[in-house]
Residue, then its C-alpha position, 0 to 999 in steps of 0.5 A: m716236596k714238589i710245589i707247582e705255582l700257577t698265577l691265575s685270575p685277573l687279580g694275579t692270584n697264586c695257586y699252589i699244587v703241592g705234591t704229597g708223595n705217591g703221585e698225590c697232591i693237594v691244591i691250595d687256592p684254585a683261583d681260576s682256570g680249572e682246566e689249567i690246574i688239571s693239566a698241570t697236575e696231569n703233566a706232573g703225574l699227580e692226582i688231586k686229593k684235597i682242595l685247601l682254601t686260605h680264605g673265601h674271596f672269589d679270586h682264591t676259590g674260582a675253580a674249586a667247584f670245578l676241581k671237586e666235580k672233576t676229581g672228587a677232592p673235598i674242599y676245606i675252609h675255615k668255618k668263619d669263611q664258609e659263608l663267602l663261598s656262596d655269596g658273591v658280595k661277601a666274596l668281593a666278586f664285584f672286583c671283576p664284574g665281567k666274570p661270573f661268580n663260581t659258588c662252591e660248597a665246603d666239605v670240611l670246616f677247620d679251625d686253628g691248630d687243626k692238622i690236615e694230613q695227605g700222604n707224607v705231608t701234614f698241614t697245620v692250620m694257623h688262623t690269622p683273621g684280619h683280611t677275612a674272619g676265616s683267613v688262615c696260613f697253612l704250615c708244613r715241612d718238606e722232606d728236608g725239614n724246611n718250614i713252609m708257609f702258604s700265607g694266602d692274603t695274610l702276608f705278602k713280600d713287603s706288604i699285607g692283605r687289605s682289611d676293608g672287605y667283608s669280615g675284615d678287621p685291621r685291629v684283629q689283623i695286627q694280632s694275627l701279624e704278631k702271631i706270625k711274628a712270634l714264630t721263632e723258626d724261619y719259613v719259606i713263604y708262598p703268598g696269595h699274590g706276588e713273589n715268594t719270600t721268607l719269614n726272616v726277610e719279612k721280619r727285617y724289611n716288611p714295614f707291617i711286622a718289622d721292628f725298626v729302631 
């Protein structure tokens, strides 16, 4: 599985281009700079087939409409975050007042446990509300059987996403983190911001999910 990482937007959001075989790919969280994303896929010989959003904040959706227009790829998001795609206040666009808020429209609304298939990769939706009501992680396996998690702003290296924005809830967030912690296998984690990590490392050192004795 070829994964291309781009760090975009003034907030340093991670956008992932995931090769799914046969010259196709999906894009997770097209944060900004649609032309750069298109260029990266073309340079890799990949064609965008789907656009997956971990949640609806502006810094994860900024180029979604552009990519959809250029490629025809449908936009996927959890049903509880659909409203953020057209509302700059709910999507926290005021964090970057100098940038226009780019609205977009979802084509597919998913829920917990849904499967999204593209080529030889199947992404399982893990609903992890707290950062927003519709925050999710996408789980999949690469061709070698390694577990992969695209965690959005649910889980970072040594930290977690804030829960004080629209539809955020710190109590629900704790439940979502417990859900992730309950996973028995290790995962390579590709977060919405910052460095990659693994679930085993976070279980040991991340103060929000580690058990300290």
